[in-house]
BAKOLMAR-800274 format. One record per residue (C-alpha): residue number from 1; x, y, z. Coordinates in Angstrom, 2 decimals. Layout:
# BAKOLMAR-800274
pt nr NUM | c1 X | c2 Y | c3 Z
...
This chain:
# BAKOLMAR-800274
pt nr 1 | c1 5.19 | c2 -14.72 | c3 -0.89
pt nr 2 | c1 4.19 | c2 -11.95 | c3 -3.26
pt nr 3 | c1 6.63 | c2 -9.04 | c3 -3.57
pt nr 4 | c1 5.84 | c2 -5.61 | c3 -4.94
pt nr 5 | c1 6.15 | c2 -1.85 | c3 -4.79
pt nr 6 | c1 3.84 | c2 0.87 | c3 -3.47
pt nr 7 | c1 4.04 | c2 4.50 | c3 -4.54
pt nr 8 | c1 2.48 | c2 7.71 | c3 -3.29
pt nr 9 | c1 3.64 | c2 9.49 | c3 -6.47
pt nr 10 | c1 5.71 | c2 11.79 | c3 -4.28
pt nr 11 | c1 7.00 | c2 14.89 | c3 -6.02
pt nr 12 | c1 10.13 | c2 15.89 | c3 -4.16
pt nr 13 | c1 13.22 | c2 17.97 | c3 -4.94
pt nr 14 | c1 16.30 | c2 16.29 | c3 -6.35
pt nr 15 | c1 18.61 | c2 15.65 | c3 -3.35
pt nr 16 | c1 21.64 | c2 17.01 | c3 -5.23
pt nr 17 | c1 20.35 | c2 19.87 | c3 -7.38
pt nr 18 | c1 17.23 | c2 20.82 | c3 -5.44
pt nr 19 | c1 15.24 | c2 20.85 | c3 -8.68
pt nr 20 | c1 11.59 | c2 19.94 | c3 -8.34
pt nr 21 | c1 10.33 | c2 17.91 | c3 -11.32
pt nr 22 | c1 7.10 | c2 18.95 | c3 -12.96
pt nr 23 | c1 3.99 | c2 16.97 | c3 -12.12
pt nr 24 | c1 3.89 | c2 15.72 | c3 -15.71
pt nr 25 | c1 7.47 | c2 14.48 | c3 -15.49
pt nr 26 | c1 6.84 | c2 12.71 | c3 -12.19
pt nr 27 | c1 3.70 | c2 11.00 | c3 -13.48
pt nr 28 | c1 5.53 | c2 9.77 | c3 -16.56
pt nr 29 | c1 8.31 | c2 8.44 | c3 -14.33
pt nr 30 | c1 5.79 | c2 6.62 | c3 -12.14
pt nr 31 | c1 4.24 | c2 4.84 | c3 -15.12
pt nr 32 | c1 7.74 | c2 3.84 | c3 -16.25
pt nr 33 | c1 8.37 | c2 2.41 | c3 -12.76
pt nr 34 | c1 5.20 | c2 0.30 | c3 -12.91
pt nr 35 | c1 6.14 | c2 -0.96 | c3 -16.37
pt nr 36 | c1 9.60 | c2 -1.89 | c3 -15.08
pt nr 37 | c1 8.10 | c2 -3.74 | c3 -12.09
pt nr 38 | c1 5.97 | c2 -5.78 | c3 -14.48
pt nr 39 | c1 8.91 | c2 -6.54 | c3 -16.75
pt nr 40 | c1 11.15 | c2 -7.84 | c3 -13.95
pt nr 41 | c1 8.49 | c2 -10.15 | c3 -12.55
pt nr 42 | c1 7.24 | c2 -8.40 | c3 -9.43
pt nr 43 | c1 3.79 | c2 -9.48 | c3 -8.30
pt nr 44 | c1 2.00 | c2 -6.27 | c3 -7.41
pt nr 45 | c1 2.20 | c2 -2.47 | c3 -7.70
pt nr 46 | c1 0.12 | c2 -0.20 | c3 -5.49
pt nr 47 | c1 -0.71 | c2 3.49 | c3 -5.72
pt nr 48 | c1 -1.81 | c2 5.35 | c3 -2.60
pt nr 49 | c1 -4.35 | c2 8.12 | c3 -2.14
pt nr 50 | c1 -3.51 | c2 11.53 | c3 -0.73
pt nr 51 | c1 -4.86 | c2 15.04 | c3 -1.19
pt nr 52 | c1 -1.69 | c2 17.06 | c3 -0.58
pt nr 53 | c1 0.66 | c2 19.12 | c3 -2.73
pt nr 54 | c1 3.64 | c2 16.76 | c3 -2.34
pt nr 55 | c1 1.74 | c2 13.73 | c3 -3.72
pt nr 56 | c1 0.11 | c2 13.18 | c3 -7.12
pt nr 57 | c1 -2.05 | c2 10.19 | c3 -6.20
pt nr 58 | c1 -5.46 | c2 11.74 | c3 -5.47
pt nr 59 | c1 -7.00 | c2 9.61 | c3 -8.27
pt nr 60 | c1 -5.27 | c2 6.21 | c3 -8.02
pt nr 61 | c1 -7.72 | c2 4.33 | c3 -10.24
pt nr 62 | c1 -6.82 | c2 6.59 | c3 -13.19
pt nr 63 | c1 -3.08 | c2 6.05 | c3 -12.66
pt nr 64 | c1 -3.58 | c2 2.30 | c3 -12.38
pt nr 65 | c1 -5.73 | c2 2.23 | c3 -15.51
pt nr 66 | c1 -2.93 | c2 3.93 | c3 -17.44
pt nr 67 | c1 -0.53 | c2 1.37 | c3 -16.02
pt nr 68 | c1 -2.86 | c2 -1.49 | c3 -16.99
pt nr 69 | c1 -2.54 | c2 -0.52 | c3 -20.63
pt nr 70 | c1 1.26 | c2 -0.74 | c3 -20.39
pt nr 71 | c1 1.60 | c2 -3.97 | c3 -18.40
pt nr 72 | c1 0.63 | c2 -7.60 | c3 -18.84
pt nr 73 | c1 0.95 | c2 -9.57 | c3 -15.61
pt nr 74 | c1 1.46 | c2 -7.47 | c3 -12.50
pt nr 75 | c1 -1.48 | c2 -6.98 | c3 -10.14
pt nr 76 | c1 -2.59 | c2 -3.37 | c3 -9.67
pt nr 77 | c1 -3.93 | c2 -2.14 | c3 -6.35
pt nr 78 | c1 -4.68 | c2 0.92 | c3 -4.30
pt nr 79 | c1 -2.36 | c2 1.47 | c3 -1.34
pt nr 80 | c1 -4.56 | c2 2.57 | c3 0.39
pt nr 81 | c1 -7.90 | c2 3.98 | c3 -0.71
pt nr 82 | c1 -9.22 | c2 6.37 | c3 1.94
pt nr 83 | c1 -12.59 | c2 4.64 | c3 2.07
pt nr 84 | c1 -14.07 | c2 6.99 | c3 4.68
pt nr 85 | c1 -13.92 | c2 9.87 | c3 2.17
pt nr 86 | c1 -15.31 | c2 8.24 | c3 -0.98
pt nr 87 | c1 -18.60 | c2 6.85 | c3 -2.20
pt nr 88 | c1 -18.28 | c2 3.04 | c3 -2.18
pt nr 89 | c1 -20.55 | c2 2.73 | c3 -5.22
pt nr 90 | c1 -18.31 | c2 4.97 | c3 -7.31
pt nr 91 | c1 -15.19 | c2 3.31 | c3 -5.93
pt nr 92 | c1 -16.51 | c2 -0.13 | c3 -6.85
pt nr 93 | c1 -17.34 | c2 1.06 | c3 -10.37
pt nr 94 | c1 -13.88 | c2 2.55 | c3 -10.85
pt nr 95 | c1 -12.02 | c2 -0.56 | c3 -9.75
pt nr 96 | c1 -14.39 | c2 -2.90 | c3 -11.57
pt nr 97 | c1 -13.59 | c2 -0.90 | c3 -14.70
pt nr 98 | c1 -9.88 | c2 -1.16 | c3 -13.92
pt nr 99 | c1 -10.34 | c2 -4.91 | c3 -13.53
pt nr 100 | c1 -11.87 | c2 -5.10 | c3 -17.01
pt nr 101 | c1 -9.10 | c2 -3.00 | c3 -18.55
pt nr 102 | c1 -6.39 | c2 -5.10 | c3 -16.88
pt nr 103 | c1 -8.02 | c2 -8.46 | c3 -17.55
pt nr 104 | c1 -8.59 | c2 -9.31 | c3 -13.89
pt nr 105 | c1 -5.57 | c2 -7.76 | c3 -12.16
pt nr 106 | c1 -7.24 | c2 -5.10 | c3 -9.97
pt nr 107 | c1 -7.33 | c2 -5.11 | c3 -6.18
pt nr 108 | c1 -8.27 | c2 -2.69 | c3 -3.42
pt nr 109 | c1 -6.54 | c2 -1.97 | c3 -0.14
pt nr 110 | c1 -8.93 | c2 0.18 | c3 1.87
pt nr 111 | c1 -8.26 | c2 2.05 | c3 5.09
pt nr 112 | c1 -9.16 | c2 5.06 | c3 7.17
pt nr 113 | c1 -6.08 | c2 7.04 | c3 6.09
pt nr 114 | c1 -3.38 | c2 8.73 | c3 8.14
pt nr 115 | c1 -4.05 | c2 12.28 | c3 6.87
pt nr 116 | c1 -7.16 | c2 14.34 | c3 7.53
pt nr 117 | c1 -7.32 | c2 16.53 | c3 4.41
pt nr 118 | c1 -9.96 | c2 14.43 | c3 2.66
pt nr 119 | c1 -12.63 | c2 15.10 | c3 5.29
pt nr 120 | c1 -13.04 | c2 18.88 | c3 4.84
pt nr 121 | c1 -12.31 | c2 18.54 | c3 1.12
pt nr 122 | c1 -15.36 | c2 16.34 | c3 0.64
pt nr 123 | c1 -17.54 | c2 17.93 | c3 3.33
pt nr 124 | c1 -17.25 | c2 15.11 | c3 5.88
pt nr 125 | c1 -17.20 | c2 15.32 | c3 9.66
pt nr 126 | c1 -13.86 | c2 13.98 | c3 10.97
pt nr 127 | c1 -15.58 | c2 13.15 | c3 14.26
pt nr 128 | c1 -17.37 | c2 10.35 | c3 12.37
pt nr 129 | c1 -13.98 | c2 8.94 | c3 11.31
pt nr 130 | c1 -14.58 | c2 5.31 | c3 12.29
pt nr 131 | c1 -18.35 | c2 5.20 | c3 11.76
pt nr 132 | c1 -17.91 | c2 6.41 | c3 8.20
pt nr 133 | c1 -15.33 | c2 3.74 | c3 7.51
pt nr 134 | c1 -17.32 | c2 0.89 | c3 9.03
pt nr 135 | c1 -20.48 | c2 1.75 | c3 7.11
pt nr 136 | c1 -18.70 | c2 2.29 | c3 3.81
pt nr 137 | c1 -16.74 | c2 -0.95 | c3 4.18
pt nr 138 | c1 -20.00 | c2 -2.79 | c3 4.75
pt nr 139 | c1 -21.44 | c2 -1.31 | c3 1.56
pt nr 140 | c1 -18.31 | c2 -1.97 | c3 -0.51
pt nr 141 | c1 -18.23 | c2 -5.62 | c3 0.50
pt nr 142 | c1 -21.95 | c2 -5.99 | c3 -0.17
pt nr 143 | c1 -21.49 | c2 -4.55 | c3 -3.67
pt nr 144 | c1 -19.05 | c2 -7.35 | c3 -4.39
pt nr 145 | c1 -21.77 | c2 -9.91 | c3 -3.74
pt nr 146 | c1 -24.58 | c2 -8.63 | c3 -5.97
pt nr 147 | c1 -25.22 | c2 -5.83 | c3 -8.49
pt nr 148 | c1 -28.83 | c2 -5.32 | c3 -7.30
pt nr 149 | c1 -28.41 | c2 -4.34 | c3 -3.70
pt nr 150 | c1 -30.95 | c2 -3.26 | c3 -1.09
pt nr 151 | c1 -28.99 | c2 -1.33 | c3 1.52
pt nr 152 | c1 -29.47 | c2 1.54 | c3 3.95
pt nr 153 | c1 -27.03 | c2 3.47 | c3 6.14
pt nr 154 | c1 -26.52 | c2 6.82 | c3 7.85
pt nr 155 | c1 -24.12 | c2 8.60 | c3 5.52
pt nr 156 | c1 -25.41 | c2 8.11 | c3 1.96
pt nr 157 | c1 -28.79 | c2 7.65 | c3 0.28
pt nr 158 | c1 -30.11 | c2 4.07 | c3 0.40
pt nr 159 | c1 -29.92 | c2 1.59 | c3 -2.45
pt nr 160 | c1 -33.22 | c2 0.05 | c3 -3.44
pt nr 161 | c1 -32.13 | c2 -2.52 | c3 -5.97
pt nr 162 | c1 -30.54 | c2 -0.18 | c3 -8.49
pt nr 163 | c1 -27.95 | c2 -2.01 | c3 -10.55
pt nr 164 | c1 -24.32 | c2 -1.18 | c3 -9.86
pt nr 165 | c1 -22.28 | c2 -1.75 | c3 -13.01
pt nr 166 | c1 -19.93 | c2 -2.72 | c3 -14.52
pt nr 167 | c1 -19.10 | c2 -5.94 | c3 -12.76
pt nr 168 | c1 -15.41 | c2 -6.87 | c3 -12.52
pt nr 169 | c1 -13.65 | c2 -9.47 | c3 -14.64
pt nr 170 | c1 -12.78 | c2 -11.46 | c3 -11.52
pt nr 171 | c1 -15.61 | c2 -13.31 | c3 -9.78
pt nr 172 | c1 -14.96 | c2 -11.11 | c3 -6.77
pt nr 173 | c1 -12.84 | c2 -7.95 | c3 -6.58
pt nr 174 | c1 -10.17 | c2 -8.59 | c3 -3.92
pt nr 175 | c1 -10.39 | c2 -6.20 | c3 -0.95
pt nr 176 | c1 -7.61 | c2 -5.99 | c3 1.66
pt nr 177 | c1 -7.97 | c2 -4.02 | c3 4.89
pt nr 178 | c1 -5.10 | c2 -1.58 | c3 5.39
pt nr 179 | c1 -4.24 | c2 -0.93 | c3 9.04
pt nr 180 | c1 -1.72 | c2 0.99 | c3 11.12
pt nr 181 | c1 -1.43 | c2 0.28 | c3 14.82
pt nr 182 | c1 -5.01 | c2 0.29 | c3 16.12
pt nr 183 | c1 -6.01 | c2 -3.04 | c3 17.71
pt nr 184 | c1 -9.66 | c2 -2.56 | c3 16.74
pt nr 185 | c1 -8.69 | c2 -2.40 | c3 13.07
pt nr 186 | c1 -6.77 | c2 -5.68 | c3 13.26
pt nr 187 | c1 -9.67 | c2 -7.36 | c3 15.03
pt nr 188 | c1 -12.17 | c2 -6.00 | c3 12.50
pt nr 189 | c1 -10.19 | c2 -7.43 | c3 9.58
pt nr 190 | c1 -10.11 | c2 -10.84 | c3 11.24
pt nr 191 | c1 -13.79 | c2 -10.83 | c3 12.11
pt nr 192 | c1 -14.63 | c2 -10.03 | c3 8.48
pt nr 193 | c1 -12.14 | c2 -12.58 | c3 7.14
pt nr 194 | c1 -10.40 | c2 -9.95 | c3 5.01
pt nr 195 | c1 -6.73 | c2 -10.11 | c3 4.06
pt nr 196 | c1 -4.69 | c2 -7.69 | c3 6.17
pt nr 197 | c1 -2.17 | c2 -5.13 | c3 4.91
pt nr 198 | c1 -0.10 | c2 -3.70 | c3 7.77
pt nr 199 | c1 1.64 | c2 -0.35 | c3 7.23
pt nr 200 | c1 4.93 | c2 -0.59 | c3 9.15
pt nr 201 | c1 6.74 | c2 2.67 | c3 8.47
pt nr 202 | c1 8.92 | c2 2.75 | c3 11.59
pt nr 203 | c1 9.91 | c2 0.90 | c3 14.72
pt nr 204 | c1 10.36 | c2 -2.87 | c3 14.48
pt nr 205 | c1 8.42 | c2 -5.75 | c3 12.96
pt nr 206 | c1 8.35 | c2 -7.46 | c3 16.34
pt nr 207 | c1 6.16 | c2 -4.72 | c3 17.79
pt nr 208 | c1 3.36 | c2 -5.73 | c3 15.41
pt nr 209 | c1 3.31 | c2 -9.46 | c3 16.23
pt nr 210 | c1 0.70 | c2 -9.14 | c3 19.03
pt nr 211 | c1 -1.57 | c2 -7.20 | c3 16.67
pt nr 212 | c1 -1.17 | c2 -9.76 | c3 13.89
pt nr 213 | c1 -1.93 | c2 -12.49 | c3 16.42
pt nr 214 | c1 -5.07 | c2 -10.56 | c3 17.41
pt nr 215 | c1 -6.13 | c2 -10.51 | c3 13.74
pt nr 216 | c1 -5.60 | c2 -14.24 | c3 13.36
pt nr 217 | c1 -7.43 | c2 -15.06 | c3 16.59
pt nr 218 | c1 -10.38 | c2 -12.83 | c3 15.65
pt nr 219 | c1 -10.57 | c2 -14.56 | c3 12.28
pt nr 220 | c1 -10.41 | c2 -17.98 | c3 13.88
pt nr 221 | c1 -13.19 | c2 -17.07 | c3 16.31
pt nr 222 | c1 -15.29 | c2 -15.88 | c3 13.35
pt nr 223 | c1 -14.87 | c2 -19.27 | c3 11.66
pt nr 224 | c1 -12.24 | c2 -18.46 | c3 9.03
pt nr 225 | c1 -9.45 | c2 -20.89 | c3 8.24
pt nr 226 | c1 -5.81 | c2 -19.95 | c3 8.75
pt nr 227 | c1 -5.28 | c2 -20.08 | c3 4.98
pt nr 228 | c1 -7.99 | c2 -17.43 | c3 4.46
pt nr 229 | c1 -6.35 | c2 -14.97 | c3 6.86
pt nr 230 | c1 -3.58 | c2 -13.53 | c3 4.71
pt nr 231 | c1 -1.14 | c2 -10.99 | c3 6.15
pt nr 232 | c1 0.76 | c2 -8.46 | c3 4.06
pt nr 233 | c1 3.23 | c2 -5.74 | c3 5.05
pt nr 234 | c1 3.84 | c2 -2.32 | c3 3.51
pt nr 235 | c1 7.27 | c2 -1.03 | c3 4.57
pt nr 236 | c1 9.81 | c2 1.59 | c3 3.62
pt nr 237 | c1 12.29 | c2 -0.07 | c3 1.30
pt nr 238 | c1 14.95 | c2 0.50 | c3 -1.32
pt nr 239 | c1 17.49 | c2 -1.82 | c3 -2.95
pt nr 240 | c1 20.95 | c2 -0.60 | c3 -3.94
pt nr 241 | c1 24.22 | c2 -2.04 | c3 -5.14
pt nr 242 | c1 25.42 | c2 -1.91 | c3 -1.52
pt nr 243 | c1 23.95 | c2 -1.23 | c3 1.91
pt nr 244 | c1 25.58 | c2 2.19 | c3 2.04
pt nr 245 | c1 24.41 | c2 3.12 | c3 -1.45
pt nr 246 | c1 20.81 | c2 2.21 | c3 -0.66
pt nr 247 | c1 20.80 | c2 4.22 | c3 2.57
pt nr 248 | c1 22.43 | c2 7.25 | c3 0.99
pt nr 249 | c1 19.93 | c2 7.17 | c3 -1.87
pt nr 250 | c1 16.87 | c2 6.88 | c3 0.37
pt nr 251 | c1 17.77 | c2 9.22 | c3 3.22
pt nr 252 | c1 17.45 | c2 12.69 | c3 1.59
pt nr 253 | c1 13.90 | c2 12.20 | c3 0.34
pt nr 254 | c1 12.83 | c2 10.44 | c3 3.53
pt nr 255 | c1 14.26 | c2 13.26 | c3 5.67
pt nr 256 | c1 12.63 | c2 15.94 | c3 3.49
pt nr 257 | c1 9.17 | c2 14.37 | c3 3.58
pt nr 258 | c1 9.30 | c2 13.21 | c3 7.19
pt nr 259 | c1 10.49 | c2 16.63 | c3 8.28
pt nr 260 | c1 7.77 | c2 18.42 | c3 6.34
pt nr 261 | c1 4.96 | c2 16.26 | c3 7.73
pt nr 262 | c1 6.57 | c2 16.22 | c3 11.16
pt nr 263 | c1 6.50 | c2 20.01 | c3 11.41
pt nr 264 | c1 2.72 | c2 19.89 | c3 10.92
pt nr 265 | c1 2.37 | c2 17.32 | c3 13.69
pt nr 266 | c1 4.84 | c2 18.70 | c3 16.18
pt nr 267 | c1 7.46 | c2 15.99 | c3 15.78
pt nr 268 | c1 11.16 | c2 16.58 | c3 16.36
pt nr 269 | c1 13.17 | c2 16.87 | c3 13.13
pt nr 270 | c1 14.38 | c2 13.51 | c3 11.77
pt nr 271 | c1 18.08 | c2 12.72 | c3 12.11
pt nr 272 | c1 20.50 | c2 10.49 | c3 10.24
pt nr 273 | c1 21.10 | c2 8.50 | c3 13.43
pt nr 274 | c1 17.38 | c2 7.82 | c3 13.73
pt nr 275 | c1 17.25 | c2 6.78 | c3 10.09
pt nr 276 | c1 20.27 | c2 4.47 | c3 10.39
pt nr 277 | c1 18.65 | c2 2.75 | c3 13.38
pt nr 278 | c1 15.50 | c2 2.13 | c3 11.37
pt nr 279 | c1 17.61 | c2 0.78 | c3 8.50
pt nr 280 | c1 19.69 | c2 -1.40 | c3 10.83
pt nr 281 | c1 19.22 | c2 -5.09 | c3 11.66
pt nr 282 | c1 16.42 | c2 -4.47 | c3 14.17
pt nr 283 | c1 14.63 | c2 -1.69 | c3 12.30
pt nr 284 | c1 11.68 | c2 -2.05 | c3 9.95
pt nr 285 | c1 13.24 | c2 -0.31 | c3 6.93
pt nr 286 | c1 14.05 | c2 -2.77 | c3 4.12
pt nr 287 | c1 17.12 | c2 -0.95 | c3 2.82
pt nr 288 | c1 20.34 | c2 -2.36 | c3 1.47
pt nr 289 | c1 22.00 | c2 -4.63 | c3 -1.04
pt nr 290 | c1 19.87 | c2 -7.50 | c3 -2.38
pt nr 291 | c1 21.13 | c2 -10.11 | c3 0.09
pt nr 292 | c1 20.62 | c2 -7.73 | c3 3.02
pt nr 293 | c1 17.07 | c2 -6.94 | c3 1.98
pt nr 294 | c1 16.22 | c2 -10.59 | c3 1.33
pt nr 295 | c1 17.47 | c2 -11.51 | c3 4.81
pt nr 296 | c1 15.37 | c2 -8.76 | c3 6.42
pt nr 297 | c1 12.28 | c2 -9.95 | c3 4.56
pt nr 298 | c1 12.91 | c2 -13.47 | c3 5.82
pt nr 299 | c1 13.24 | c2 -12.14 | c3 9.38
pt nr 300 | c1 10.00 | c2 -10.17 | c3 9.02
pt nr 301 | c1 8.17 | c2 -13.24 | c3 7.74
pt nr 302 | c1 9.38 | c2 -15.32 | c3 10.69
pt nr 303 | c1 8.71 | c2 -12.56 | c3 13.23
pt nr 304 | c1 5.13 | c2 -12.09 | c3 12.08
pt nr 305 | c1 4.34 | c2 -15.78 | c3 11.77
pt nr 306 | c1 4.16 | c2 -15.84 | c3 8.00
pt nr 307 | c1 3.50 | c2 -13.30 | c3 5.26
pt nr 308 | c1 1.54 | c2 -13.54 | c3 2.03
pt nr 309 | c1 2.78 | c2 -10.24 | c3 0.56
pt nr 310 | c1 5.33 | c2 -7.53 | c3 1.19
pt nr 311 | c1 5.41 | c2 -4.21 | c3 -0.67
pt nr 312 | c1 8.15 | c2 -1.59 | c3 -0.72
pt nr 313 | c1 7.37 | c2 2.10 | c3 -0.27
pt nr 314 | c1 10.13 | c2 3.51 | c3 -2.48
pt nr 315 | c1 8.78 | c2 6.83 | c3 -3.65
pt nr 316 | c1 10.31 | c2 8.88 | c3 -0.83
pt nr 317 | c1 13.73 | c2 8.14 | c3 -2.31
pt nr 318 | c1 13.29 | c2 11.23 | c3 -4.52
pt nr 319 | c1 15.57 | c2 9.90 | c3 -7.24
pt nr 320 | c1 15.89 | c2 10.19 | c3 -10.97
pt nr 321 | c1 13.82 | c2 7.64 | c3 -12.89
pt nr 322 | c1 16.81 | c2 5.53 | c3 -13.93
pt nr 323 | c1 17.98 | c2 5.07 | c3 -10.35
pt nr 324 | c1 14.48 | c2 4.22 | c3 -9.16
pt nr 325 | c1 14.08 | c2 1.72 | c3 -11.98
pt nr 326 | c1 17.41 | c2 0.13 | c3 -11.05
pt nr 327 | c1 16.17 | c2 -0.43 | c3 -7.51
pt nr 328 | c1 12.97 | c2 -2.01 | c3 -8.86
pt nr 329 | c1 15.07 | c2 -4.21 | c3 -11.17
pt nr 330 | c1 17.21 | c2 -5.38 | c3 -8.25
pt nr 331 | c1 14.08 | c2 -6.12 | c3 -6.22
pt nr 332 | c1 12.59 | c2 -8.20 | c3 -9.03
pt nr 333 | c1 15.67 | c2 -9.96 | c3 -10.38
pt nr 334 | c1 17.76 | c2 -10.49 | c3 -7.23
pt nr 335 | c1 15.76 | c2 -10.00 | c3 -4.02
pt nr 336 | c1 12.56 | c2 -11.77 | c3 -5.09
pt nr 337 | c1 14.31 | c2 -14.98 | c3 -6.25
pt nr 338 | c1 16.25 | c2 -15.15 | c3 -2.97
pt nr 339 | c1 13.07 | c2 -14.74 | c3 -0.93
pt nr 340 | c1 11.08 | c2 -17.23 | c3 -2.98
pt nr 341 | c1 13.79 | c2 -19.89 | c3 -2.90
pt nr 342 | c1 14.11 | c2 -19.51 | c3 0.87
pt nr 343 | c1 10.33 | c2 -19.84 | c3 1.21
pt nr 344 | c1 10.30 | c2 -22.97 | c3 -0.93
pt nr 345 | c1 12.96 | c2 -24.57 | c3 1.27
pt nr 346 | c1 11.11 | c2 -23.56 | c3 4.44
């Protein structure tokens, strides 16, 4: 199983002092975190895409390119690219360029996105939410097959054999489909034979097993082998010296961000009791000391019938760089070996 970290480049106030770091400081800290993840042997680092004041990840390919110059082994991916709101040709060019810079370490996780800001920002009709995504995914995948594409759709000018360059270092740029809880999205990923990245940011892992089964069955019906149908999970996670330390470190930033977004959506304010339930044995938060986190990963893998990748959304911890780097170090040097040894035995 591959283990990594995802970041939304959240810029949040310090939970003790209330100080908000500058955007420049936060970006520098993020690049340090990616460099640390590479150094301690983690497999992948992802950067999301949002168009909001509290996140700095509106241009993930640029952040990942900067990280590529400072790392040697770790794979670099979006987490996720809001495909509905971008031009697939430009997106392909950006990540093909990233693949060249990194020597073949670029990947894409594409999805429809959980925020709506990108649609008015780029002059798109949110009522075409799914149609936009389906058409753009079709074009993105086709671009991976040939540089000289003849293609026509509803939402962008046709391609009549114009070359799309550069081509990536890898024979094919890996594309994962990022999904939330919509059955149609799981089925679509299976039908296309794409690896699946499931965002589980609350509730339990068990709740997603029927959807993962739907993905695998759709892939089987489409003629794909079980080995081709990879499942990954993106979950809230943070590793501390103890269970209590990890929870106390993660809660303030999680409460701040969840409360802010929740007010926009009419949610009730988050509570510590709610958080502790999510961080408990049955919840989907991967928080705690290394052995606790490793055990929860093992449970998630068993519950979902096998996992190819799991990535930790740590950036809501709102911590100083040193503390965040310590969590990444613990994930790479203590959690990952425990998980991999258990997988080898299994």
